[in-house]
C-alpha positions as CSV (number, residue, x, y, z in Angstrom):
1,M,16.8,-3.1,21.1
2,R,14.1,-0.6,20.1
3,P,12.1,0.9,22.9
4,S,8.6,-0.5,23.1
5,R,5.7,1.9,22.6
6,S,2.1,1.2,23.2
7,P,-0.7,2.5,21.1
8,M,-3.3,4.8,22.7
9,F,-5.9,2.1,22.2
10,T,-5.6,-1.3,23.9
11,T,-6.2,-4.7,22.4
12,G,-9.2,-4.9,24.6
13,D,-10.6,-1.7,23.2
14,R,-10.1,-3.0,19.7
15,E,-11.7,-6.4,20.5
16,S,-14.8,-4.8,22.1
17,L,-15.4,-2.5,19.2
18,R,-14.9,-5.2,16.6
19,E,-17.5,-7.4,18.4
20,A,-19.9,-4.5,18.7
21,L,-19.6,-3.8,14.9
22,I,-20.1,-7.5,14.1
23,D,-23.2,-7.6,16.3
24,A,-24.5,-4.5,14.6
25,A,-23.9,-6.1,11.2
26,H,-25.9,-9.1,12.3
27,G,-28.8,-6.9,13.2
28,D,-28.7,-4.8,10.0
29,N,-31.1,-6.6,7.5
30,R,-29.4,-4.7,4.7
31,I,-26.2,-6.7,5.3
32,V,-26.4,-10.3,4.1
33,A,-22.9,-11.4,4.8
34,A,-19.8,-10.2,6.6
35,A,-16.1,-11.2,6.8
36,L,-13.0,-10.5,8.8
37,T,-10.2,-9.2,6.6
38,G,-6.7,-8.0,7.3
39,S,-4.3,-9.4,9.8
40,R,-6.9,-10.9,12.1
41,A,-8.2,-13.1,9.4
42,L,-4.7,-14.5,8.9
43,G,-4.1,-15.0,12.6
44,Q,-1.3,-12.4,12.5
45,E,-2.9,-9.6,14.5
46,D,-0.6,-7.7,16.9
47,E,-1.0,-4.7,19.2
48,W,-0.8,-2.3,16.3
49,S,-3.3,-3.9,14.0
50,D,-6.5,-2.2,13.0
51,I,-10.0,-3.5,12.5
52,D,-10.9,-4.7,9.0
53,L,-14.5,-5.8,8.2
54,A,-16.2,-6.4,4.8
55,F,-20.0,-6.3,4.4
56,A,-22.1,-7.6,1.5
57,L,-25.2,-5.5,0.9
58,R,-28.5,-6.9,0.0
59,R,-29.2,-6.4,-3.7
60,D,-32.0,-3.9,-3.2
61,A,-30.2,-2.0,-0.4
62,D,-29.3,1.7,-1.0
63,R,-25.6,1.6,-0.5
64,S,-25.4,5.3,0.2
65,D,-27.9,5.0,3.0
66,V,-26.1,2.0,4.5
67,I,-22.7,3.8,4.4
68,D,-24.2,7.0,5.9
69,D,-25.8,5.0,8.8
70,W,-22.6,3.1,9.5
71,T,-20.6,6.4,9.3
72,A,-22.9,7.9,12.0
73,R,-22.4,4.7,14.1
74,M,-18.6,5.0,13.8
75,Y,-18.7,8.6,15.0
76,Q,-20.6,7.5,18.0
77,H,-17.7,5.1,18.6
78,G,-15.2,7.9,18.6
79,A,-14.3,8.5,15.0
80,V,-12.9,11.9,14.2
81,H,-12.4,11.7,10.5
82,H,-12.8,9.3,7.6
83,V,-11.7,8.8,4.0
84,D,-13.0,6.6,1.1
85,V,-10.9,4.3,-0.9
86,I,-12.5,2.8,-4.0
87,R,-11.4,-0.7,-5.1
88,G,-13.3,-2.0,-8.0
89,P,-17.0,-2.4,-7.0
90,A,-16.2,-1.9,-3.3
91,I,-16.1,1.3,-1.2
92,Y,-13.7,1.1,1.8
93,R,-14.6,3.7,4.3
94,V,-11.6,4.1,6.6
95,F,-12.1,5.8,10.0
96,L,-9.6,7.4,12.3
97,L,-10.6,7.2,16.0
98,A,-9.6,9.6,18.7
99,N,-7.6,6.8,20.3
100,T,-5.6,6.4,17.0
101,L,-7.4,3.1,16.1
102,Q,-8.1,2.6,12.4
103,V,-11.3,0.9,11.3
104,D,-11.8,-0.2,7.7
105,L,-15.3,-1.0,6.7
106,A,-15.7,-2.4,3.1
107,F,-19.2,-2.2,1.5
108,W,-19.6,-4.7,-1.3
109,P,-22.4,-5.5,-3.7
110,Q,-23.8,-8.9,-2.8
111,S,-23.0,-10.2,-6.3
112,E,-19.3,-9.3,-6.0
113,F,-18.7,-10.2,-2.3
114,G,-15.9,-12.8,-1.8
115,A,-12.3,-13.3,-1.0
116,I,-9.8,-11.2,-3.1
117,A,-6.9,-12.2,-0.9
118,P,-6.0,-14.9,1.6
119,S,-6.9,-12.5,4.4
120,F,-10.6,-13.2,4.3
121,R,-12.6,-15.2,6.9
122,L,-16.4,-15.4,6.5
123,L,-18.3,-14.5,9.7
124,F,-21.9,-15.1,8.5
125,G,-23.8,-15.3,5.2
126,S,-22.2,-16.6,2.1
127,A,-19.5,-15.5,-0.3
128,N,-19.0,-15.9,-4.0
129,N,-16.2,-18.0,-5.4
130,P,-13.0,-16.0,-5.2
131,P,-12.1,-14.3,-8.5
132,S,-8.6,-14.3,-9.9
133,A,-6.6,-12.5,-7.3
134,P,-5.4,-9.1,-8.6
135,S,-1.7,-8.5,-8.5
136,S,0.5,-5.6,-9.3
137,S,1.4,-5.7,-13.0
138,F,5.0,-6.0,-13.8
139,E,4.7,-3.7,-16.8
140,E,2.7,-1.1,-14.7
141,L,5.3,-1.1,-12.0
142,V,8.1,-0.7,-14.5
143,G,6.3,2.1,-16.3
144,L,5.6,4.0,-13.1
145,A,9.2,3.6,-12.0
146,W,10.7,5.2,-15.1
147,L,8.0,7.8,-15.2
148,Y,9.0,8.9,-11.7
149,A,12.6,8.8,-12.8
150,L,12.0,11.3,-15.5
151,H,10.3,13.7,-13.1
152,A,13.0,13.1,-10.6
153,R,15.6,14.3,-13.1
154,S,13.7,17.4,-14.1
155,S,13.0,18.2,-10.4
156,I,16.8,18.0,-9.7
157,A,17.6,20.1,-12.7
158,R,15.1,22.8,-11.7
159,G,16.4,23.0,-8.2
160,R,13.2,21.7,-6.6
161,G,14.7,19.6,-3.8
162,W,11.5,18.5,-2.1
163,Q,9.8,17.5,-5.4
164,A,13.0,15.6,-6.3
165,E,13.0,13.7,-3.0
166,Y,9.3,12.9,-3.6
167,M,10.0,11.5,-7.1
168,I,13.1,9.6,-6.1
169,S,11.3,8.0,-3.2
170,G,8.3,7.1,-5.3
171,M,10.5,5.6,-7.9
172,R,12.3,3.5,-5.2
173,D,8.9,2.3,-3.9
174,Y,7.9,1.0,-7.3
175,V,11.3,-0.7,-7.7
176,L,10.9,-2.2,-4.3
177,A,7.5,-3.6,-5.4
178,L,9.2,-5.1,-8.4
179,A,11.6,-6.9,-6.1
180,C,8.7,-8.2,-4.0
181,L,6.9,-9.3,-7.2
182,R,10.0,-11.2,-8.3
183,H,10.2,-13.0,-4.9
184,G,6.5,-13.8,-4.7
185,L,5.9,-11.4,-1.9
186,P,3.1,-8.8,-1.4
187,T,3.8,-5.7,-3.5
188,V,1.3,-3.2,-2.0
189,Y,2.3,-0.8,0.8
190,A,5.7,-2.5,1.1
191,R,4.0,-5.4,3.0
192,G,6.5,-7.9,1.6
193,A,9.6,-5.6,1.7
194,D,10.9,-6.7,5.1
195,R,10.9,-10.3,4.0
196,L,13.2,-9.7,1.0
197,P,16.6,-11.3,1.1
198,A,19.1,-9.2,3.1
199,A,21.4,-8.7,0.1
200,I,18.6,-7.1,-1.9
201,L,17.5,-4.9,1.0
202,N,21.1,-3.8,1.5
203,A,21.3,-2.8,-2.1
204,F,18.2,-0.6,-1.6
205,H,19.9,1.4,1.2
206,A,21.7,3.4,-1.5
207,T,18.4,4.6,-2.9
208,L,17.4,6.4,0.3
209,V,17.6,10.2,0.1
210,R,19.4,11.5,3.1
211,S,19.3,15.3,2.5
212,L,18.1,17.8,-0.1
213,D,21.6,18.7,-1.1
214,E,21.8,18.4,-4.9
215,R,24.8,16.0,-4.7
216,E,22.8,13.7,-2.4
217,L,19.7,13.8,-4.6
218,R,21.7,12.9,-7.6
219,R,23.5,10.1,-5.8
220,A,20.2,8.5,-4.6
221,F,18.7,9.0,-8.0
222,A,21.6,7.2,-9.8
223,A,21.3,4.3,-7.3
224,A,17.5,4.0,-7.9
225,C,18.1,3.9,-11.7
226,E,20.6,1.2,-11.3
227,R,18.3,-0.8,-9.1
228,L,15.4,-0.5,-11.6
229,L,17.5,-2.0,-14.3
230,T,18.7,-4.8,-12.0
231,E,15.1,-5.8,-11.1
232,V,13.8,-5.5,-14.7
233,N,16.7,-7.6,-16.0
234,A,16.0,-10.3,-13.4
235,I,12.5,-10.7,-14.7
236,D,12.6,-9.7,-18.4
237,I,16.0,-9.4,-19.9
238,K,14.6,-8.3,-23.3
239,L,12.7,-5.4,-21.7
240,G,15.9,-4.6,-19.6
241,N,17.9,-4.3,-22.8
242,S,15.3,-1.9,-24.3
243,L,15.3,0.2,-21.1
244,A,19.1,0.2,-20.7
245,P,19.9,3.2,-23.0
246,P,17.5,5.7,-21.4
247,M,17.9,4.4,-17.9
248,N,21.7,4.5,-18.2
249,E,21.4,8.1,-19.4
250,L,19.3,9.0,-16.4
251,R,21.8,7.2,-14.1
252,N,24.7,9.1,-15.6
253,Y,22.9,12.3,-15.0
254,G,22.9,11.4,-11.3
255,L,26.5,10.3,-11.3
256,A,27.7,13.5,-13.0
257,T,27.6,15.5,-9.7
258,E,29.8,12.9,-8.0
259,R,32.4,13.4,-10.7
260,T,32.2,17.1,-11.2
261,G,30.6,18.5,-8.0
262,S,27.5,20.5,-7.6
263,R,27.0,23.5,-9.9
């Protein structure tokens, strides 16, 4: 059994801050609606969960001013740094607090505010009818996987071990997303990966890079190439047949070291 470790923040700290932010949103006349998002909205919150809130801004509100004011508020609550993530019309300002709690505040135009995932629970105001839920494109995931594969090969050939590890791991992540897509699981941030069938997860073990030794890099690279073709063939055999020649060539590049030894 893994040892239990507690976060520096408590669930009470998190709950108190969330309620304070919701109360503040109620009192901000530039915010016309708010929603819980993330694990709390799904009833799946645990001791490690962060705070996720989405705000709809009044049509005539200056979004920059609103975000600046809420940023100042978060620093009063103990934030030490923040980063912006842009998703379509929304700006997600993500805060790191000194106690390691993460707080995500999403600022949406009123006309676009609504559920884009099941993890959405309206707190006040109104939301638009949910648009078609965005999902990771099969073609995009496949394309990014083989793109990383090409860079993995050149990194290995150039003796750039760290870059090779980065590329192989990135390739694996996209192939893992393909496996999640095939099984109807979330594809982003490996949220569905741990729910994949055990046989599939066991097959992915071979794609893990265990050292920067060239033989090891090539071994993991070959396994990732093989896994990519397996996942593509399971969804689109025609595309799998098209990709087979170059992917097998890349796989053979990885296998060459196992047969002949490192140069």
